[in-house]
N, C-alpha and C positions, 0 to 999 in steps of 0.2 A: 426403373432398378439397372444397375448395368452390370455388368459379365464382365466376366476376368479380363484384363484387358491385351490383350492378344497382338493386336495394334502395336502395339511399343515394341516387340520384338520385330517387326516390320518394318518399322521407320525409325531405325534407331537415330537420325542425325538429321538436324533442320537447316534448313539454308535462308541466307537471311539476305531478304529485298529491299532492307527501308533506303537503299541509296542507292536502288539506282535508275532512283530519276536525275541526280546530281548531276550540272553537266561536266564538273573540270574535278573531278575526287581527287586525283592527289595533290590537287592544291589544297581542298577543303582539309584532306588528312594532314600534307604537313604543316600547316595551321595548330589544328587541334593538338596534331607532337607538339608543338611548341609552347603553348596553353598549358597540356599536361604537362611538360616539363617543368614547366616554371611552377604551376601549381604544388609538383610533387617537394624541386628543390627549395622550394619556399615556404614549404610550410614543414618539411624535417628540419630543412634551418632552426626554423622557429621551435621545433619542441627540444633539439641538443642545446636552443641557447640556454631553453628554463631548466633543463636536464643539467649541464655539464655548472652551470652556478646557484649555491646554496644561498644564493641574496632574493630566487627569484622563488624560491619554494613554501612558496604559499597560496594558498586558495584561490587566488583568482588565476595566478596566470597555472595553477594546475588542471583548473579548468579549461581555459586557452590550451595547455599543453592534448586536454582530449580532444579538444575540437577540431585542433592541427590532425591527429592520429584519423577520429570521425571522417576527415575530408581527402585524407588520402585513402581510405580502404571508399567512400562515398568514389571519386572517380575512376580509382582505379579496379573496379567493383565493375564499369561499363567501357570504360577508354580503351581497353588492348582492346577490345574486342574491335569496336569501330575503329579502332585506326589500323587492325587488319582489315577489316573490311576496305577500307579506303584508298590504303597505302600496297598493300599485297595483293589484293581479292581472295583473301580468305572468308567464306561466305559461309562456313556450314559448321554448325558445334554440334557435336557430342548429347544425345539425351540428360544425362546425368551431371555433367556442367553445367549445362543450361536452366535445371532445376537450383544448381549450386550459386549460379551468378543472381538467377529472379532473388534467393531469397536472401546474397548479401545486400543485393542496391537493397530493397526496401529495408532491410535490416538498418545496414548505415542512411537513407534519408528520414527513419524514424531516430537513430539515436541523434540526428542535428540540430531534428529539434524539441527532442529530450536534455540540451546541451543546451542549446540556446535560451529553453526556458530557466535550468537553473543557475546557467551566465546571469542571469534575469532578476532570481529569487538572491542571488548569491550580492549584487547588485542593490540592492532594495536591503539590505538587512546591513551589510554593509555600512549602507549611507542614512539609517535612523537608528541605528543600536553600532554608531561606532567606538564606544569603549568596550561592549558587552565581545563585540565580533571578535575577538582575537580568542579570546576563550572558548566561543561554543564556536566557529566555523573550524577545527582544526585540520590539518592535513589529514587528520587521519579519518578525519569522517568529511571529511573530500572526498579519500580515493573507495568510501566506502557505497557515499553513495552512489559514485559513475559505476560503481560494481554495481549496486543496485540495480541502473537504469539499465545495463547492461543483460542483465539478467531477466529483467523486464518488456525492455525488446524485445529480444529469444521466444521469451513467454508467448508475446502477442505476437508474430507475426508467424511461429508454428505452422498458425493454422491455414496459411499460403503457400507450403507444399503438400501440411495433410492433405488440404482439398482437391485438390490442380492432379496432386502423382497418382490418387486412386483411379481417373476418368482416361475413360478409350481415345488415342490419338488419328485425328481421320486422316491428319491435312502436316507436310513436310517441310510446309513453304510461312517461313515469316517473317510478316510484311514487318517489321519494323525493325531495329539499329541493334539490339539486344535482348533478352529472352529478357524480358518482365512482366508480373500477373496477366496482366491482360492481353497480351502478345499470345505468350503461351495457350491460357484459355482457348482463346481464338482459333488455335488449331486443335482442339479434342470436338470432340460428335455430338457433344451436347449443346442446350439449348444455355449460351456464357450470360445470361441475364439475371437468373436469382442468385447462380455465385458473384458476379458484378455489385449486384446490390446489396451480396450479403459482406463484404471486403469494404464497398462505398462505407459502410456503417463504420466501421473497423476508423478505419483512415479519416473519414470525418470526425469522427472523435477526436483522434491522437492530434489533427492538424488543428481542430479548432479549440481544444482543450489547449494544447501548449500554448499557440498564438494567445486565447485567449487569460492564459497564466503570466503572460509576460505582459500585454496590457494592461490586468490589473496589477504586475510589478510596479509597475513606470506609472501606473495612475497614483499609487505609495509613492513615489521619489519623489514626481512632482508636490506632493501636499509637502509633503519634507523640505523638498529645496525652497520650498517656499517660503516658507515659517525661520530660514537662516535669515538673520536677521544680519552674519557676517558675507559679505558679498565673496573672499577669496574658496569662503569657503562652495558656497553655492557655485564659483567657476570650476573650482576641481571634482563639484556633484557630477558637473555637466558633460566636462571633460570628458571624465569616466564612462556614463553612457553615451555618451557618443558613438566614441567605438564601437557597442554592443547594439546599437539603432544600424547604425548603417550595413553592415550585417548581420540583420534582422531583416531590413529591405532588400536587400541583397539577394536574402532566400525565399522571401514568404510574397513576392511580387510575381517572379516567374511561375513558380507552383499554386495559387492561387488565381491568375491567369488562366492558365489551362484547365487545372478545376472545374472552375465557375465557367469557361466557355463549353467545357464538356455538358456538364450539367444541362446549360440552357439549348443545350441542342446544336450549339455551333461547332458546325462540319468544318476542319482546318484540312487545310492539304497536308499532306506528308512532308514539305517543306517548312512549311511554319510549323506541325509538330518536334519536326524533328529540332530545329529554331530552338524553340520552347522550354525543350528536355534540355536538349545540352548546356542552354544558356541554366537552368534551374540548376546540372550538376557543378560543370565546371566555372563558374561566375563567383557566386559562392567560395569556393576554395582556395578560389583566387585572390578574389578579395582579403578575405582573414586573414592571412600571414600580414600582408601590409596595411593593414586595419588596424590592424590589434599590435602587437611586437613591434613591428618596424617604423611604428610611432613613437615606438618608446625610446629615450633618450639613451640611455645607457643602451641599447641594441643597438642602437644607429652608432653610435662610438667605438660600439665592437664591431658591428663590421667596416669601418672609416679605417678600423686600427687592421684588420682581419688582410684588410685591402691595401692598407698602404703597405702591410709586410710584406706582403706577396710581391706592390712594386719595387721592394729593395734586394727583395733575394733576386727578382727577374734581373735587377743594376746590376748585379755582384756578379751575377749570374756570366751578362752578358762581358763584367769587365775581365771573368775570368779566361771567355774565351777569347778576348782579345788578347789579354798577354798572351795568352798562349798560341795564339797568331803567330803574334811577331815574334816571339820566343823561335817559334820552327822557321820563320823565316829565315834567320839568322844563320839556321845550321841550316 
């Protein structure tokens, strides 16, 4: 039985201690900043290429665009806090922003799994029913699926703030890098194990459910591809699925590694836990745009054309400066 959370009035902000053991925080912070900037810029470019070109207003590219948005939200929900700690020593966060960060972080992680699952189904249906695919998977239905996934994600993840906000807070030192559910729960005055067990059921169902759905989709894809008689169709199907498989591996390997090691009782050091956490956040979001759109020939040509124009513009500016300088010397 819990009384009114009066301790929240006393403890109005938390102090991060996750990077206290890092030997060279500035070097780590600069490296993370570079990766974060590359991730945001590449995913933003990915979105711009798809949105501005009507040829790519197709379900597959709309799902890729949605994945890029999720990747940006996923990284931005945690990376700025970690960069603030490493680069500027900002180690405090208020209670309400901490709750918001926790919800957005776990929601975006869930949406990452949902996005990968629905993309697997999209590839399966496109390969197994190529004639019906354009009429069944329209852009409107694609957007409707994306909106539905977000509604389901918000509904499922709303249990996190609903379960932790009413609990009394007894500690102000947050032992990790940013606000996630386990770290906040350890700041409360209650035994966290029952809450961990309840949330583990939900997260395990989401993780294994999406991963199982992906495996089932690809099992059916393999069956369909093996039945194809034309080699060019097989190569096209394999090439289409290869990008998605790389992204799946990049996301699920560190996620499953951390979950399995925790479940079997392996105690990770703070550096090992931080490394797995950062890898599972930045890794997939950094790989996705290069694996998907930057492997597309049309986008590569567009990027090359952009840099070619930029180079021509720089040369023209230099030429103008030289002409201006020569005219100035005459006078």
